C-alpha positions as CSV (number, residue, x, y, z in Angstrom):
1,X,0.1,-0.2,0.3
2,X,1.3,3.1,-1.1
3,X,0.8,6.5,1.1
4,X,-0.1,9.5,-0.1
5,X,-0.2,13.5,0.5
6,X,-2.5,16.0,0.6
7,X,-1.3,18.7,-1.7
8,X,-3.1,21.9,0.3
9,X,-2.1,24.5,-2.5
10,X,-4.5,23.0,-4.8
11,X,-6.8,21.3,-2.3
12,X,-9.8,22.7,0.2
13,X,-12.6,21.5,2.5
14,X,-15.2,23.9,2.3
15,X,-19.1,23.9,3.5
16,X,-22.3,25.3,3.2
17,X,-25.3,26.4,5.1
18,X,-28.6,28.1,4.9
19,X,-28.4,31.7,6.3
20,X,-32.0,33.2,8.0
21,X,-34.1,31.0,5.4
22,X,-33.2,32.8,2.3
23,X,-29.7,32.3,1.5
24,X,-26.4,31.1,2.3
25,X,-22.8,31.1,3.9
26,X,-19.9,29.8,2.7
27,X,-16.6,29.2,4.9
28,X,-13.6,26.8,4.5
29,X,-10.6,25.5,6.9
30,X,-7.3,27.1,6.0
31,X,-5.3,24.5,8.1
32,X,-6.3,20.7,7.4
33,X,-4.1,17.7,7.3
34,X,-4.9,14.7,5.5
35,X,-3.6,11.2,4.6
36,X,-4.5,8.7,1.9
37,X,-3.1,4.9,1.6
38,X,-4.2,3.2,-1.6
39,X,-3.2,0.1,-2.7
40,X,-4.3,1.8,-6.5
41,X,-5.8,5.5,-6.5
42,X,-7.6,4.9,-10.1
43,X,-9.3,2.4,-7.8
44,X,-10.4,4.4,-5.0
45,X,-11.9,0.8,-3.5
46,X,-8.4,0.3,-1.8
47,X,-7.6,2.9,0.0
48,X,-8.0,4.5,3.8
49,X,-8.6,8.2,4.1
50,X,-8.2,10.3,7.0
51,X,-8.7,14.2,7.7
52,X,-8.1,16.2,10.8
53,X,-8.9,19.7,10.6
54,X,-8.3,22.7,12.7
55,X,-11.2,24.6,13.7
56,X,-9.8,27.2,14.8
57,X,-8.6,28.4,11.4
58,X,-12.5,28.7,10.5
59,X,-12.9,31.6,7.6
60,X,-16.1,32.6,6.4
61,X,-15.1,36.3,5.7
62,X,-16.6,37.7,8.6
63,X,-14.5,38.0,11.8
64,X,-17.7,38.2,13.9
65,X,-19.1,35.1,12.7
66,X,-15.7,33.4,12.8
67,X,-15.4,33.6,16.3
68,X,-19.0,33.2,17.5
69,X,-18.3,30.1,15.2
70,X,-15.1,29.2,17.6
71,X,-17.0,29.8,20.7
72,X,-18.9,27.4,23.0
73,X,-22.2,28.8,21.2
74,X,-20.7,26.1,17.9
75,X,-17.1,24.5,17.8
76,X,-16.0,25.4,21.2
77,X,-12.0,25.1,20.2
78,X,-10.7,25.0,23.2
79,X,-12.3,22.3,24.0
80,X,-12.4,20.3,20.4
81,X,-9.7,22.4,18.8
82,X,-10.0,19.8,16.0
83,X,-12.6,17.8,13.4
84,X,-11.5,14.6,12.2
85,X,-12.9,11.4,9.7
86,X,-11.5,8.0,9.4
87,X,-13.5,5.7,6.4
88,X,-14.7,2.9,7.3
89,X,-15.5,1.8,3.8
90,X,-15.7,3.0,-0.2
91,X,-17.8,1.5,-2.0
92,X,-17.7,2.1,-6.2
93,X,-20.7,3.0,-8.6
94,X,-19.6,3.4,-12.4
95,X,-16.9,6.0,-11.9
96,X,-17.9,7.1,-8.3
97,X,-17.8,6.1,-5.6
98,X,-19.2,6.6,-1.9
99,X,-16.8,7.1,0.7
100,X,-18.4,6.2,4.8
101,X,-16.2,7.1,7.7
102,X,-16.3,7.9,10.9
103,X,-16.3,12.2,11.5
104,X,-16.0,13.6,15.1
105,X,-17.4,17.4,15.8
106,X,-17.1,18.5,19.2
107,X,-16.4,15.4,20.2
108,X,-19.7,13.3,18.9
109,X,-18.5,10.7,16.1
110,X,-21.2,9.9,14.0
111,X,-20.5,8.3,10.3
112,X,-21.0,10.3,7.0
113,X,-20.7,8.8,3.5
114,X,-19.2,11.2,1.3
115,X,-20.3,11.3,-2.9
116,X,-16.6,11.1,-4.6
117,X,-15.9,11.7,-8.0
118,X,-12.2,10.5,-9.4
119,X,-10.9,13.3,-12.1
120,X,-8.5,12.0,-12.6
121,X,-4.3,11.5,-12.8
122,X,-1.9,13.6,-14.5
123,X,2.1,14.7,-13.5
124,X,3.8,17.8,-12.5
125,X,5.9,19.6,-14.4
126,X,8.6,17.7,-12.2
127,X,7.3,14.5,-13.1
128,X,5.5,13.8,-10.4
129,X,2.1,11.9,-10.5
130,X,-1.4,13.8,-9.1
131,X,-4.6,12.4,-8.7
132,X,-7.6,14.6,-8.2
133,X,-10.8,14.2,-6.7
134,X,-13.9,15.9,-5.5
135,X,-16.3,14.7,-2.9
136,X,-19.1,16.4,-1.2
137,X,-21.4,14.8,2.0
138,X,-24.2,16.8,3.7
139,X,-24.9,16.5,7.8
140,X,-26.9,18.2,10.0
141,X,-24.9,19.9,12.7
142,X,-27.1,19.3,15.4
143,X,-26.0,15.5,15.4
144,X,-22.9,17.2,16.7
145,X,-23.7,19.5,19.6
146,X,-23.6,22.0,16.6
147,X,-27.4,23.1,18.2
148,X,-27.0,27.2,18.6
149,X,-29.8,28.8,16.8
150,X,-32.1,32.0,17.3
151,X,-35.4,32.8,15.9
152,X,-36.2,35.5,13.5
153,X,-39.0,37.6,14.3
154,X,-40.6,36.9,11.1
155,X,-40.5,33.2,11.0
156,X,-37.6,30.4,10.9
157,X,-34.5,30.3,11.8
158,X,-30.8,32.5,12.0
159,X,-29.0,29.3,10.9
160,X,-29.9,26.0,8.3
161,X,-29.3,22.5,10.4
162,X,-28.2,21.0,7.3
163,X,-24.4,21.1,6.0
164,X,-22.8,20.8,2.8
165,X,-19.2,20.0,2.4
166,X,-17.5,20.4,-0.1
167,X,-13.9,18.9,-0.5
168,X,-11.5,19.1,-3.8
169,X,-8.6,17.2,-3.2
170,X,-5.3,16.9,-5.4
171,X,-2.8,14.1,-3.5
172,X,0.6,13.2,-4.8
173,X,3.1,10.2,-3.0
174,X,4.0,10.9,0.4
């Protein structure tokens, strides 16, 4: 089995959540580590995937909101500084995959399944092989203890329950 590192200069971990029932807030994590071990990355079913995200690196392009997300109302980075994901199963469906694993947010571990698209294999100008993947999952933030919210005067709530996580990865041999 070979080990592959994620090229964080050409990868991202992003999220989208509904705001005030009418729009969406997007954000990303600037600091994370990921590792892929596989016999053959052109067949992702041979892989094991792990992620560790530094929650303090959250960025929604709004300092006040980012600080609120870091607080005990949401992620509580003082007590729970990381989000982790460890794959438990990978299945193939034609050219796409389902990557299931244990995600831990705020000390709560739940299974999460990502829909994964293999984007192909290439070589850098220096001759290093690279592989590209895109993945998306949807989770209910309240399942992970992220329950803070505020009722709106017009009805509804300030923050939606469903969060979409989008991951773009470029990996290369370690």
